[in-house]
Predicted model as a PDB file, atoms N, CA, C, CB and O in Angstrom, pLDDT in the B-factor column:
MODEL        1                                                                  
ATOM      1  N   MET A   1      10.299  -3.591  -0.597  1.00 68.00           N  
ATOM      2  CA  MET A   1      10.198  -4.780   0.209  1.00 68.00           C  
ATOM      3  C   MET A   1      10.556  -4.426   1.653  1.00 68.00           C  
ATOM      4  CB  MET A   1      11.115  -5.901  -0.342  1.00 68.00           C  
ATOM      5  O   MET A   1      11.493  -3.667   1.902  1.00 68.00           O  
ATOM      6  N   VAL A   2       9.807  -4.978   2.588  1.00 74.00           N  
ATOM      7  CA  VAL A   2      10.047  -4.749   4.002  1.00 74.00           C  
ATOM      8  C   VAL A   2      10.797  -5.949   4.559  1.00 74.00           C  
ATOM      9  CB  VAL A   2       8.715  -4.509   4.773  1.00 74.00           C  
ATOM     10  O   VAL A   2      10.317  -7.080   4.485  1.00 74.00           O  
ATOM     11  N   ASN A   3      11.977  -5.697   5.116  1.00 80.00           N  
ATOM     12  CA  ASN A   3      12.797  -6.777   5.648  1.00 80.00           C  
ATOM     13  C   ASN A   3      12.792  -6.809   7.175  1.00 80.00           C  
ATOM     14  CB  ASN A   3      14.217  -6.643   5.143  1.00 80.00           C  
ATOM     15  O   ASN A   3      13.646  -7.458   7.780  1.00 80.00           O  
ATOM     16  N   ASP A   4      11.852  -6.123   7.800  1.00 85.00           N  
ATOM     17  CA  ASP A   4      11.768  -6.064   9.256  1.00 85.00           C  
ATOM     18  C   ASP A   4      10.630  -6.970   9.712  1.00 85.00           C  
ATOM     19  CB  ASP A   4      11.551  -4.598   9.752  1.00 85.00           C  
ATOM     20  O   ASP A   4       9.469  -6.712   9.397  1.00 85.00           O  
ATOM     21  N   SER A   5      10.954  -8.026  10.451  1.00 89.00           N  
ATOM     22  CA  SER A   5       9.934  -8.999  10.847  1.00 89.00           C  
ATOM     23  C   SER A   5       8.887  -8.394  11.775  1.00 89.00           C  
ATOM     24  CB  SER A   5      10.587 -10.189  11.525  1.00 89.00           C  
ATOM     25  O   SER A   5       7.734  -8.823  11.754  1.00 89.00           O  
ATOM     26  N   ASP A   6       9.263  -7.404  12.593  1.00 89.00           N  
ATOM     27  CA  ASP A   6       8.277  -6.754  13.459  1.00 89.00           C  
ATOM     28  C   ASP A   6       7.246  -5.987  12.635  1.00 89.00           C  
ATOM     29  CB  ASP A   6       8.975  -5.806  14.448  1.00 89.00           C  
ATOM     30  O   ASP A   6       6.053  -6.025  12.935  1.00 89.00           O  
ATOM     31  N   VAL A   7       7.712  -5.286  11.591  1.00 83.00           N  
ATOM     32  CA  VAL A   7       6.806  -4.522  10.731  1.00 83.00           C  
ATOM     33  C   VAL A   7       5.886  -5.459   9.960  1.00 83.00           C  
ATOM     34  CB  VAL A   7       7.603  -3.635   9.755  1.00 83.00           C  
ATOM     35  O   VAL A   7       4.681  -5.220   9.889  1.00 83.00           O  
ATOM     36  N   THR A   8       6.435  -6.517   9.383  1.00 84.00           N  
ATOM     37  CA  THR A   8       5.593  -7.446   8.624  1.00 84.00           C  
ATOM     38  C   THR A   8       4.596  -8.162   9.540  1.00 84.00           C  
ATOM     39  CB  THR A   8       6.465  -8.478   7.886  1.00 84.00           C  
ATOM     40  O   THR A   8       3.470  -8.435   9.124  1.00 84.00           O  
ATOM     41  N   ALA A   9       4.987  -8.465  10.765  1.00 89.00           N  
ATOM     42  CA  ALA A   9       4.047  -9.092  11.713  1.00 89.00           C  
ATOM     43  C   ALA A   9       2.916  -8.129  12.052  1.00 89.00           C  
ATOM     44  CB  ALA A   9       4.781  -9.530  13.008  1.00 89.00           C  
ATOM     45  O   ALA A   9       1.762  -8.547  12.149  1.00 89.00           O  
ATOM     46  N   LEU A  10       3.227  -6.848  12.233  1.00 85.00           N  
ATOM     47  CA  LEU A  10       2.201  -5.847  12.524  1.00 85.00           C  
ATOM     48  C   LEU A  10       1.245  -5.689  11.345  1.00 85.00           C  
ATOM     49  CB  LEU A  10       2.849  -4.498  12.865  1.00 85.00           C  
ATOM     50  O   LEU A  10       0.031  -5.614  11.535  1.00 85.00           O  
ATOM     51  N   ILE A  11       1.781  -5.639  10.138  1.00 83.00           N  
ATOM     52  CA  ILE A  11       0.933  -5.541   8.945  1.00 83.00           C  
ATOM     53  C   ILE A  11       0.019  -6.756   8.858  1.00 83.00           C  
ATOM     54  CB  ILE A  11       1.795  -5.420   7.662  1.00 83.00           C  
ATOM     55  O   ILE A  11      -1.170  -6.617   8.571  1.00 83.00           O  
ATOM     56  N   HIS A  12       0.554  -7.926   9.098  1.00 84.00           N  
ATOM     57  CA  HIS A  12      -0.242  -9.159   9.069  1.00 84.00           C  
ATOM     58  C   HIS A  12      -1.386  -9.089  10.078  1.00 84.00           C  
ATOM     59  CB  HIS A  12       0.648 -10.384   9.362  1.00 84.00           C  
ATOM     60  O   HIS A  12      -2.508  -9.486   9.764  1.00 84.00           O  
ATOM     61  N   LYS A  13      -1.119  -8.595  11.277  1.00 86.00           N  
ATOM     62  CA  LYS A  13      -2.164  -8.475  12.302  1.00 86.00           C  
ATOM     63  C   LYS A  13      -3.265  -7.523  11.859  1.00 86.00           C  
ATOM     64  CB  LYS A  13      -1.563  -7.995  13.627  1.00 86.00           C  
ATOM     65  O   LYS A  13      -4.448  -7.805  12.049  1.00 86.00           O  
ATOM     66  N   TYR A  14      -2.875  -6.387  11.264  1.00 82.00           N  
ATOM     67  CA  TYR A  14      -3.867  -5.435  10.745  1.00 82.00           C  
ATOM     68  C   TYR A  14      -4.744  -6.091   9.678  1.00 82.00           C  
ATOM     69  CB  TYR A  14      -3.166  -4.188  10.161  1.00 82.00           C  
ATOM     70  O   TYR A  14      -5.964  -5.926   9.684  1.00 82.00           O  
ATOM     71  N   LEU A  15      -4.117  -6.836   8.763  1.00 82.00           N  
ATOM     72  CA  LEU A  15      -4.863  -7.447   7.669  1.00 82.00           C  
ATOM     73  C   LEU A  15      -5.823  -8.527   8.149  1.00 82.00           C  
ATOM     74  CB  LEU A  15      -3.909  -8.031   6.660  1.00 82.00           C  
ATOM     75  O   LEU A  15      -6.842  -8.768   7.503  1.00 82.00           O  
ATOM     76  N   ARG A  16      -5.525  -9.174   9.255  1.00 84.00           N  
ATOM     77  CA  ARG A  16      -6.367 -10.250   9.784  1.00 84.00           C  
ATOM     78  C   ARG A  16      -7.294  -9.794  10.907  1.00 84.00           C  
ATOM     79  CB  ARG A  16      -5.501 -11.373  10.281  1.00 84.00           C  
ATOM     80  O   ARG A  16      -8.003 -10.618  11.485  1.00 84.00           O  
ATOM     81  N   ALA A  17      -7.302  -8.497  11.229  1.00 83.00           N  
ATOM     82  CA  ALA A  17      -8.048  -7.995  12.380  1.00 83.00           C  
ATOM     83  C   ALA A  17      -9.564  -8.014  12.186  1.00 83.00           C  
ATOM     84  CB  ALA A  17      -7.607  -6.597  12.687  1.00 83.00           C  
ATOM     85  O   ALA A  17     -10.307  -8.018  13.167  1.00 83.00           O  
ATOM     86  N   GLY A  18     -10.032  -8.027  10.943  1.00 84.00           N  
ATOM     87  CA  GLY A  18     -11.467  -7.978  10.684  1.00 84.00           C  
ATOM     88  C   GLY A  18     -11.964  -6.545  10.597  1.00 84.00           C  
ATOM     89  O   GLY A  18     -11.220  -5.599  10.856  1.00 84.00           O  
ATOM     90  N   VAL A  19     -13.238  -6.397  10.227  1.00 82.00           N  
ATOM     91  CA  VAL A  19     -13.857  -5.083  10.073  1.00 82.00           C  
ATOM     92  C   VAL A  19     -15.275  -5.117  10.624  1.00 82.00           C  
ATOM     93  CB  VAL A  19     -13.861  -4.644   8.590  1.00 82.00           C  
ATOM     94  O   VAL A  19     -15.876  -6.183  10.761  1.00 82.00           O  
ATOM     95  N   LEU A  20     -15.803  -3.933  10.939  1.00 84.00           N  
ATOM     96  CA  LEU A  20     -17.195  -3.804  11.331  1.00 84.00           C  
ATOM     97  C   LEU A  20     -17.982  -3.307  10.133  1.00 84.00           C  
ATOM     98  CB  LEU A  20     -17.357  -2.848  12.545  1.00 84.00           C  
ATOM     99  O   LEU A  20     -17.643  -2.281   9.544  1.00 84.00           O  
ATOM    100  N   VAL A  21     -19.032  -4.029   9.772  1.00 86.00           N  
ATOM    101  CA  VAL A  21     -19.915  -3.637   8.676  1.00 86.00           C  
ATOM    102  C   VAL A  21     -21.323  -3.570   9.253  1.00 86.00           C  
ATOM    103  CB  VAL A  21     -19.829  -4.646   7.455  1.00 86.00           C  
ATOM    104  O   VAL A  21     -21.889  -4.581   9.668  1.00 86.00           O  
ATOM    105  N   ASN A  22     -21.876  -2.358   9.271  1.00 92.00           N  
ATOM    106  CA  ASN A  22     -23.204  -2.138   9.852  1.00 92.00           C  
ATOM    107  C   ASN A  22     -23.288  -2.685  11.274  1.00 92.00           C  
ATOM    108  CB  ASN A  22     -24.281  -2.790   8.980  1.00 92.00           C  
ATOM    109  O   ASN A  22     -24.296  -3.273  11.668  1.00 92.00           O  
ATOM    110  N   GLY A  23     -22.218  -2.483  12.035  1.00 92.00           N  
ATOM    111  CA  GLY A  23     -22.193  -2.910  13.424  1.00 92.00           C  
ATOM    112  C   GLY A  23     -21.919  -4.384  13.637  1.00 92.00           C  
ATOM    113  O   GLY A  23     -21.904  -4.848  14.777  1.00 92.00           O  
ATOM    114  N   GLU A  24     -21.705  -5.122  12.574  1.00 93.00           N  
ATOM    115  CA  GLU A  24     -21.437  -6.559  12.660  1.00 93.00           C  
ATOM    116  C   GLU A  24     -19.986  -6.832  12.295  1.00 93.00           C  
ATOM    117  CB  GLU A  24     -22.388  -7.357  11.733  1.00 93.00           C  
ATOM    118  O   GLU A  24     -19.473  -6.280  11.322  1.00 93.00           O  
ATOM    119  N   PHE A  25     -19.321  -7.684  13.074  1.00 91.00           N  
ATOM    120  CA  PHE A  25     -17.940  -8.043  12.807  1.00 91.00           C  
ATOM    121  C   PHE A  25     -17.858  -9.011  11.636  1.00 91.00           C  
ATOM    122  CB  PHE A  25     -17.293  -8.653  14.052  1.00 91.00           C  
ATOM    123  O   PHE A  25     -18.604  -9.989  11.574  1.00 91.00           O  
ATOM    124  N   GLU A  26     -16.943  -8.731  10.704  1.00 88.00           N  
ATOM    125  CA  GLU A  26     -16.672  -9.635   9.593  1.00 88.00           C  
ATOM    126  C   GLU A  26     -15.179  -9.914   9.544  1.00 88.00           C  
ATOM    127  CB  GLU A  26     -17.171  -9.039   8.245  1.00 88.00           C  
ATOM    128  O   GLU A  26     -14.365  -8.996   9.648  1.00 88.00           O  
ATOM    129  N   GLU A  27     -14.823 -11.179   9.387  1.00 88.00           N  
ATOM    130  CA  GLU A  27     -13.420 -11.543   9.248  1.00 88.00           C  
ATOM    131  C   GLU A  27     -12.882 -11.012   7.924  1.00 88.00           C  
ATOM    132  CB  GLU A  27     -13.237 -13.077   9.337  1.00 88.00           C  
ATOM    133  O   GLU A  27     -13.622 -10.868   6.950  1.00 88.00           O  
ATOM    134  N   THR A  28     -11.604 -10.730   7.905  1.00 82.00           N  
ATOM    135  CA  THR A  28     -10.948 -10.339   6.659  1.00 82.00           C  
ATOM    136  C   THR A  28      -9.961 -11.436   6.296  1.00 82.00           C  
ATOM    137  CB  THR A  28     -10.229  -8.945   6.793  1.00 82.00           C  
ATOM    138  O   THR A  28      -9.099 -11.806   7.093  1.00 82.00           O  
ATOM    139  N   THR A  29     -10.101 -11.948   5.085  1.00 78.00           N  
ATOM    140  CA  THR A  29      -9.221 -13.032   4.646  1.00 78.00           C  
ATOM    141  C   THR A  29      -8.202 -12.566   3.619  1.00 78.00           C  
ATOM    142  CB  THR A  29     -10.039 -14.166   4.071  1.00 78.00           C  
ATOM    143  O   THR A  29      -7.120 -13.144   3.514  1.00 78.00           O  
ATOM    144  N   ILE A  30      -8.539 -11.513   2.849  1.00 77.00           N  
ATOM    145  CA  ILE A  30      -7.598 -10.977   1.862  1.00 77.00           C  
ATOM    146  C   ILE A  30      -7.749  -9.462   1.794  1.00 77.00           C  
ATOM    147  CB  ILE A  30      -7.832 -11.617   0.460  1.00 77.00           C  
ATOM    148  O   ILE A  30      -8.829  -8.917   2.025  1.00 77.00           O  
ATOM    149  N   GLY A  31      -6.662  -8.804   1.477  1.00 75.00           N  
ATOM    150  CA  GLY A  31      -6.698  -7.374   1.199  1.00 75.00           C  
ATOM    151  C   GLY A  31      -6.980  -6.499   2.397  1.00 75.00           C  
ATOM    152  O   GLY A  31      -7.050  -6.959   3.536  1.00 75.00           O  
ATOM    153  N   THR A  32      -7.140  -5.221   2.104  1.00 75.00           N  
ATOM    154  CA  THR A  32      -7.477  -4.217   3.111  1.00 75.00           C  
ATOM    155  C   THR A  32      -8.610  -3.380   2.555  1.00 75.00           C  
ATOM    156  CB  THR A  32      -6.239  -3.325   3.485  1.00 75.00           C  
ATOM    157  O   THR A  32      -8.658  -3.140   1.348  1.00 75.00           O  
ATOM    158  N   PRO A  33      -9.524  -2.930   3.402  1.00 69.00           N  
ATOM    159  CA  PRO A  33     -10.645  -2.140   2.897  1.00 69.00           C  
ATOM    160  C   PRO A  33     -10.183  -0.856   2.213  1.00 69.00           C  
ATOM    161  CB  PRO A  33     -11.594  -1.803   4.030  1.00 69.00           C  
ATOM    162  O   PRO A  33      -9.261  -0.192   2.686  1.00 69.00           O  
ATOM    163  N   GLN A  34     -10.821  -0.514   1.109  1.00 70.00           N  
ATOM    164  CA  GLN A  34     -10.516   0.733   0.414  1.00 70.00           C  
ATOM    165  C   GLN A  34     -10.782   1.884   1.367  1.00 70.00           C  
ATOM    166  CB  GLN A  34     -11.358   0.880  -0.893  1.00 70.00           C  
ATOM    167  O   GLN A  34     -11.841   1.947   1.991  1.00 70.00           O  
ATOM    168  N   GLY A  35      -9.830   2.787   1.480  1.00 72.00           N  
ATOM    169  CA  GLY A  35      -9.981   3.924   2.370  1.00 72.00           C  
ATOM    170  C   GLY A  35      -9.602   3.621   3.806  1.00 72.00           C  
ATOM    171  O   GLY A  35      -9.701   4.492   4.671  1.00 72.00           O  
ATOM    172  N   GLY A  36      -9.170   2.399   4.072  1.00 74.00           N  
ATOM    173  CA  GLY A  36      -8.754   2.046   5.421  1.00 74.00           C  
ATOM    174  C   GLY A  36      -7.462   2.745   5.787  1.00 74.00           C  
ATOM    175  O   GLY A  36      -6.734   3.225   4.918  1.00 74.00           O  
ATOM    176  N   ASN A  37      -7.177   2.801   7.095  1.00 76.00           N  
ATOM    177  CA  ASN A  37      -5.987   3.530   7.533  1.00 76.00           C  
ATOM    178  C   ASN A  37      -4.691   2.824   7.156  1.00 76.00           C  
ATOM    179  CB  ASN A  37      -6.031   3.734   9.026  1.00 76.00           C  
ATOM    180  O   ASN A  37      -3.630   3.448   7.191  1.00 76.00           O  
ATOM    181  N   LEU A  38      -4.741   1.563   6.802  1.00 79.00           N  
ATOM    182  CA  LEU A  38      -3.537   0.839   6.417  1.00 79.00           C  
ATOM    183  C   LEU A  38      -3.271   0.925   4.910  1.00 79.00           C  
ATOM    184  CB  LEU A  38      -3.652  -0.617   6.841  1.00 79.00           C  
ATOM    185  O   LEU A  38      -2.144   0.700   4.467  1.00 79.00           O  
ATOM    186  N   SER A  39      -4.292   1.245   4.130  1.00 78.00           N  
ATOM    187  CA  SER A  39      -4.181   1.255   2.680  1.00 78.00           C  
ATOM    188  C   SER A  39      -3.054   2.156   2.152  1.00 78.00           C  
ATOM    189  CB  SER A  39      -5.485   1.690   2.090  1.00 78.00           C  
ATOM    190  O   SER A  39      -2.277   1.703   1.312  1.00 78.00           O  
ATOM    191  N   PRO A  40      -2.933   3.412   2.609  1.00 79.00           N  
ATOM    192  CA  PRO A  40      -1.838   4.254   2.099  1.00 79.00           C  
ATOM    193  C   PRO A  40      -0.456   3.710   2.451  1.00 79.00           C  
ATOM    194  CB  PRO A  40      -1.975   5.662   2.646  1.00 79.00           C  
ATOM    195  O   PRO A  40       0.471   3.804   1.646  1.00 79.00           O  
ATOM    196  N   LEU A  41      -0.313   3.142   3.645  1.00 79.00           N  
ATOM    197  CA  LEU A  41       0.976   2.579   4.039  1.00 79.00           C  
ATOM    198  C   LEU A  41       1.358   1.418   3.130  1.00 79.00           C  
ATOM    199  CB  LEU A  41       0.935   2.116   5.501  1.00 79.00           C  
ATOM    200  O   LEU A  41       2.489   1.344   2.649  1.00 79.00           O  
ATOM    201  N   LEU A  42       0.416   0.516   2.897  1.00 81.00           N  
ATOM    202  CA  LEU A  42       0.696  -0.630   2.037  1.00 81.00           C  
ATOM    203  C   LEU A  42       0.981  -0.194   0.605  1.00 81.00           C  
ATOM    204  CB  LEU A  42      -0.475  -1.607   2.062  1.00 81.00           C  
ATOM    205  O   LEU A  42       1.837  -0.773  -0.065  1.00 81.00           O  
ATOM    206  N   SER A  43       0.269   0.821   0.137  1.00 80.00           N  
ATOM    207  CA  SER A  43       0.525   1.350  -1.209  1.00 80.00           C  
ATOM    208  C   SER A  43       1.939   1.877  -1.319  1.00 80.00           C  
ATOM    209  CB  SER A  43      -0.473   2.457  -1.558  1.00 80.00           C  
ATOM    210  O   SER A  43       2.636   1.611  -2.298  1.00 80.00           O  
ATOM    211  N   ASN A  44       2.363   2.628  -0.307  1.00 80.00           N  
ATOM    212  CA  ASN A  44       3.713   3.182  -0.338  1.00 80.00           C  
ATOM    213  C   ASN A  44       4.775   2.092  -0.311  1.00 80.00           C  
ATOM    214  CB  ASN A  44       3.917   4.124   0.831  1.00 80.00           C  
ATOM    215  O   ASN A  44       5.793   2.205  -0.994  1.00 80.00           O  
ATOM    216  N   ILE A  45       4.554   1.053   0.458  1.00 81.00           N  
ATOM    217  CA  ILE A  45       5.514  -0.059   0.506  1.00 81.00           C  
ATOM    218  C   ILE A  45       5.572  -0.750  -0.853  1.00 81.00           C  
ATOM    219  CB  ILE A  45       5.128  -1.079   1.616  1.00 81.00           C  
ATOM    220  O   ILE A  45       6.655  -0.998  -1.383  1.00 81.00           O  
ATOM    221  N   TYR A  46       4.405  -1.058  -1.413  1.00 80.00           N  
ATOM    222  CA  TYR A  46       4.338  -1.792  -2.674  1.00 80.00           C  
ATOM    223  C   TYR A  46       4.881  -0.973  -3.835  1.00 80.00           C  
ATOM    224  CB  TYR A  46       2.907  -2.207  -2.963  1.00 80.00           C  
ATOM    225  O   TYR A  46       5.615  -1.490  -4.678  1.00 80.00           O  
ATOM    226  N   LEU A  47       4.520   0.304  -3.876  1.00 85.00           N  
ATOM    227  CA  LEU A  47       4.900   1.133  -5.020  1.00 85.00           C  
ATOM    228  C   LEU A  47       6.313   1.700  -4.916  1.00 85.00           C  
ATOM    229  CB  LEU A  47       3.923   2.263  -5.169  1.00 85.00           C  
ATOM    230  O   LEU A  47       6.775   2.368  -5.841  1.00 85.00           O  
ATOM    231  N   ASN A  48       7.003   1.450  -3.816  1.00 86.00           N  
ATOM    232  CA  ASN A  48       8.377   1.904  -3.679  1.00 86.00           C  
ATOM    233  C   ASN A  48       9.252   1.361  -4.804  1.00 86.00           C  
ATOM    234  CB  ASN A  48       8.939   1.485  -2.327  1.00 86.00           C  
ATOM    235  O   ASN A  48      10.122   2.070  -5.310  1.00 86.00           O  
ATOM    236  N   GLU A  49       9.027   0.104  -5.200  1.00 86.00           N  
ATOM    237  CA  GLU A  49       9.803  -0.487  -6.293  1.00 86.00           C  
ATOM    238  C   GLU A  49       9.521   0.221  -7.621  1.00 86.00           C  
ATOM    239  CB  GLU A  49       9.489  -1.984  -6.419  1.00 86.00           C  
ATOM    240  O   GLU A  49      10.427   0.403  -8.434  1.00 86.00           O  
ATOM    241  N   LEU A  50       8.262   0.620  -7.839  1.00 87.00           N  
ATOM    242  CA  LEU A  50       7.925   1.391  -9.040  1.00 87.00           C  
ATOM    243  C   LEU A  50       8.674   2.715  -9.031  1.00 87.00           C  
ATOM    244  CB  LEU A  50       6.398   1.636  -9.130  1.00 87.00           C  
ATOM    245  O   LEU A  50       9.225   3.125 -10.053  1.00 87.00           O  
ATOM    246  N   ASP A  51       8.697   3.384  -7.888  1.00 88.00           N  
ATOM    247  CA  ASP A  51       9.431   4.651  -7.772  1.00 88.00           C  
ATOM    248  C   ASP A  51      10.890   4.473  -8.168  1.00 88.00           C  
ATOM    249  CB  ASP A  51       9.340   5.197  -6.339  1.00 88.00           C  
ATOM    250  O   ASP A  51      11.434   5.279  -8.923  1.00 88.00           O  
ATOM    251  N   LYS A  52      11.518   3.428  -7.664  1.00 91.00           N  
ATOM    252  CA  LYS A  52      12.929   3.176  -7.969  1.00 91.00           C  
ATOM    253  C   LYS A  52      13.150   2.952  -9.464  1.00 91.00           C  
ATOM    254  CB  LYS A  52      13.430   1.963  -7.181  1.00 91.00           C  
ATOM    255  O   LYS A  52      14.128   3.441 -10.030  1.00 91.00           O  
ATOM    256  N   GLU A  53      12.244   2.216 -10.101  1.00 91.00           N  
ATOM    257  CA  GLU A  53      12.375   1.952 -11.534  1.00 91.00           C  
ATOM    258  C   GLU A  53      12.183   3.231 -12.348  1.00 91.00           C  
ATOM    259  CB  GLU A  53      11.361   0.888 -11.976  1.00 91.00           C  
ATOM    260  O   GLU A  53      12.924   3.472 -13.301  1.00 91.00           O  
ATOM    261  N   LEU A  54      11.205   4.044 -11.986  1.00 88.00           N  
ATOM    262  CA  LEU A  54      10.992   5.303 -12.695  1.00 88.00           C  
ATOM    263  C   LEU A  54      12.203   6.221 -12.552  1.00 88.00           C  
ATOM    264  CB  LEU A  54       9.733   6.004 -12.172  1.00 88.00           C  
ATOM    265  O   LEU A  54      12.615   6.866 -13.516  1.00 88.00           O  
ATOM    266  N   GLU A  55      12.775   6.279 -11.341  1.00 91.00           N  
ATOM    267  CA  GLU A  55      13.971   7.087 -11.127  1.00 91.00           C  
ATOM    268  C   GLU A  55      15.136   6.558 -11.948  1.00 91.00           C  
ATOM    269  CB  GLU A  55      14.341   7.114  -9.644  1.00 91.00           C  
ATOM    270  O   GLU A  55      15.889   7.333 -12.538  1.00 91.00           O  
ATOM    271  N   ARG A  56      15.286   5.226 -11.988  1.00 93.00           N  
ATOM    272  CA  ARG A  56      16.373   4.610 -12.759  1.00 93.00           C  
ATOM    273  C   ARG A  56      16.276   4.994 -14.234  1.00 93.00           C  
ATOM    274  CB  ARG A  56      16.341   3.076 -12.607  1.00 93.00           C  
ATOM    275  O   ARG A  56      17.292   5.187 -14.901  1.00 93.00           O  
ATOM    276  N   ARG A  57      15.050   5.102 -14.736  1.00 90.00           N  
ATOM    277  CA  ARG A  57      14.835   5.462 -16.147  1.00 90.00           C  
ATOM    278  C   ARG A  57      14.881   6.967 -16.382  1.00 90.00           C  
ATOM    279  CB  ARG A  57      13.501   4.920 -16.624  1.00 90.00           C  
ATOM    280  O   ARG A  57      14.775   7.417 -17.523  1.00 90.00           O  
ATOM    281  N   GLY A  58      15.037   7.746 -15.322  1.00 89.00           N  
ATOM    282  CA  GLY A  58      15.116   9.199 -15.465  1.00 89.00           C  
ATOM    283  C   GLY A  58      13.780   9.849 -15.766  1.00 89.00           C  
ATOM    284  O   GLY A  58      13.747  10.946 -16.323  1.00 89.00           O  
ATOM    285  N   LEU A  59      12.679   9.205 -15.415  1.00 86.00           N  
ATOM    286  CA  LEU A  59      11.352   9.749 -15.683  1.00 86.00           C  
ATOM    287  C   LEU A  59      10.893  10.638 -14.528  1.00 86.00           C  
ATOM    288  CB  LEU A  59      10.341   8.612 -15.917  1.00 86.00           C  
ATOM    289  O   LEU A  59      11.225  10.400 -13.367  1.00 86.00           O  
ATOM    290  N   HIS A  60      10.124  11.666 -14.877  1.00 84.00           N  
ATOM    291  CA  HIS A  60       9.584  12.574 -13.870  1.00 84.00           C  
ATOM    292  C   HIS A  60       8.217  12.054 -13.442  1.00 84.00           C  
ATOM    293  CB  HIS A  60       9.485  14.039 -14.416  1.00 84.00           C  
ATOM    294  O   HIS A  60       7.390  11.693 -14.279  1.00 84.00           O  
ATOM    295  N   PHE A  61       7.990  12.019 -12.141  1.00 82.00           N  
ATOM    296  CA  PHE A  61       6.706  11.524 -11.655  1.00 82.00           C  
ATOM    297  C   PHE A  61       6.394  12.155 -10.309  1.00 82.00           C  
ATOM    298  CB  PHE A  61       6.713   9.984 -11.544  1.00 82.00           C  
ATOM    299  O   PHE A  61       7.276  12.655  -9.611  1.00 82.00           O  
ATOM    300  N   ALA A  62       5.130  12.118  -9.970  1.00 83.00           N  
ATOM    301  CA  ALA A  62       4.670  12.558  -8.652  1.00 83.00           C  
ATOM    302  C   ALA A  62       3.711  11.497  -8.147  1.00 83.00           C  
ATOM    303  CB  ALA A  62       3.983  13.983  -8.708  1.00 83.00           C  
ATOM    304  O   ALA A  62       2.823  11.046  -8.870  1.00 83.00           O  
ATOM    305  N   ARG A  63       3.902  11.106  -6.898  1.00 81.00           N  
ATOM    306  CA  ARG A  63       3.013  10.096  -6.326  1.00 81.00           C  
ATOM    307  C   ARG A  63       2.706  10.446  -4.886  1.00 81.00           C  
ATOM    308  CB  ARG A  63       3.638   8.690  -6.419  1.00 81.00           C  
ATOM    309  O   ARG A  63       3.597  10.818  -4.123  1.00 81.00           O  
ATOM    310  N   TYR A  64       1.450  10.327  -4.521  1.00 75.00           N  
ATOM    311  CA  TYR A  64       1.012  10.470  -3.136  1.00 75.00           C  
ATOM    312  C   TYR A  64       0.185   9.238  -2.829  1.00 75.00           C  
ATOM    313  CB  TYR A  64       0.191  11.806  -2.899  1.00 75.00           C  
ATOM    314  O   TYR A  64      -0.889   9.045  -3.399  1.00 75.00           O  
ATOM    315  N   ALA A  65       0.690   8.393  -1.916  1.00 69.00           N  
ATOM    316  CA  ALA A  65       0.047   7.109  -1.595  1.00 69.00           C  
ATOM    317  C   ALA A  65      -0.129   6.335  -2.893  1.00 69.00           C  
ATOM    318  CB  ALA A  65      -1.340   7.317  -0.868  1.00 69.00           C  
ATOM    319  O   ALA A  65       0.865   6.007  -3.541  1.00 69.00           O  
ATOM    320  N   ASP A  66      -1.364   6.030  -3.295  1.00 71.00           N  
ATOM    321  CA  ASP A  66      -1.554   5.239  -4.507  1.00 71.00           C  
ATOM    322  C   ASP A  66      -1.959   6.072  -5.706  1.00 71.00           C  
ATOM    323  CB  ASP A  66      -2.584   4.186  -4.268  1.00 71.00           C  
ATOM    324  O   ASP A  66      -2.336   5.525  -6.742  1.00 71.00           O  
ATOM    325  N   ASP A  67      -1.886   7.407  -5.578  1.00 76.00           N  
ATOM    326  CA  ASP A  67      -2.155   8.299  -6.706  1.00 76.00           C  
ATOM    327  C   ASP A  67      -0.833   8.631  -7.381  1.00 76.00           C  
ATOM    328  CB  ASP A  67      -2.889   9.602  -6.243  1.00 76.00           C  
ATOM    329  O   ASP A  67       0.120   9.047  -6.723  1.00 76.00           O  
ATOM    330  N   CYS A  68      -0.778   8.445  -8.696  1.00 76.00           N  
ATOM    331  CA  CYS A  68       0.488   8.608  -9.400  1.00 76.00           C  
ATOM    332  C   CYS A  68       0.263   9.306 -10.735  1.00 76.00           C  
ATOM    333  CB  CYS A  68       1.169   7.246  -9.614  1.00 76.00           C  
ATOM    334  O   CYS A  68      -0.693   9.013 -11.453  1.00 76.00           O  
ATOM    335  N   VAL A  69       1.165  10.240 -11.056  1.00 81.00           N  
ATOM    336  CA  VAL A  69       1.164  10.895 -12.361  1.00 81.00           C  
ATOM    337  C   VAL A  69       2.580  10.770 -12.905  1.00 81.00           C  
ATOM    338  CB  VAL A  69       0.701  12.412 -12.267  1.00 81.00           C  
ATOM    339  O   VAL A  69       3.546  11.140 -12.238  1.00 81.00           O  
ATOM    340  N   ILE A  70       2.698  10.240 -14.132  1.00 80.00           N  
ATOM    341  CA  ILE A  70       4.004  10.031 -14.754  1.00 80.00           C  
ATOM    342  C   ILE A  70       4.026  10.845 -16.048  1.00 80.00           C  
ATOM    343  CB  ILE A  70       4.281   8.495 -15.030  1.00 80.00           C  
ATOM    344  O   ILE A  70       3.103  10.743 -16.856  1.00 80.00           O  
ATOM    345  N   PHE A  71       5.059  11.644 -16.252  1.00 78.00           N  
ATOM    346  CA  PHE A  71       5.194  12.462 -17.450  1.00 78.00           C  
ATOM    347  C   PHE A  71       6.322  11.929 -18.311  1.00 78.00           C  
ATOM    348  CB  PHE A  71       5.444  13.936 -17.085  1.00 78.00           C  
ATOM    349  O   PHE A  71       7.460  11.826 -17.854  1.00 78.00           O  
ATOM    350  N   VAL A  72       6.012  11.585 -19.568  1.00 77.00           N  
ATOM    351  CA  VAL A  72       7.023  11.106 -20.507  1.00 77.00           C  
ATOM    352  C   VAL A  72       6.775  11.754 -21.867  1.00 77.00           C  
ATOM    353  CB  VAL A  72       6.997   9.547 -20.618  1.00 77.00           C  
ATOM    354  O   VAL A  72       5.676  12.235 -22.143  1.00 77.00           O  
ATOM    355  N   LYS A  73       7.807  11.762 -22.714  1.00 76.00           N  
ATOM    356  CA  LYS A  73       7.663  12.339 -24.048  1.00 76.00           C  
ATOM    357  C   LYS A  73       6.976  11.369 -25.009  1.00 76.00           C  
ATOM    358  CB  LYS A  73       9.028  12.737 -24.600  1.00 76.00           C  
ATOM    359  O   LYS A  73       6.204  11.794 -25.868  1.00 76.00           O  
ATOM    360  N   THR A  74       7.248  10.084 -24.873  1.00 70.00           N  
ATOM    361  CA  THR A  74       6.632   9.091 -25.780  1.00 70.00           C  
ATOM    362  C   THR A  74       6.109   7.925 -24.977  1.00 70.00           C  
ATOM    363  CB  THR A  74       7.646   8.592 -26.846  1.00 70.00           C  
ATOM    364  O   THR A  74       5.556   6.983 -25.544  1.00 70.00           O  
TER     365      THR A  74                                                      
ENDMDL                                                                          
END                                                                             
């Protein structure tokens, strides 16, 4: 969770900035485009809680942005 109002305001601006599709501007109302420059940052923020839970359970894992591999015995 991000508790910094400046960071959350910046993320909000990015999400509402719109995109160019075939040279035409389109508004963005939800989400972020796949492969966009904000996508890895948002993934890391969101999945931070998953990381904490996996660590709490003593599980071994590797994650880069939204790619994750978790190794368990059962």
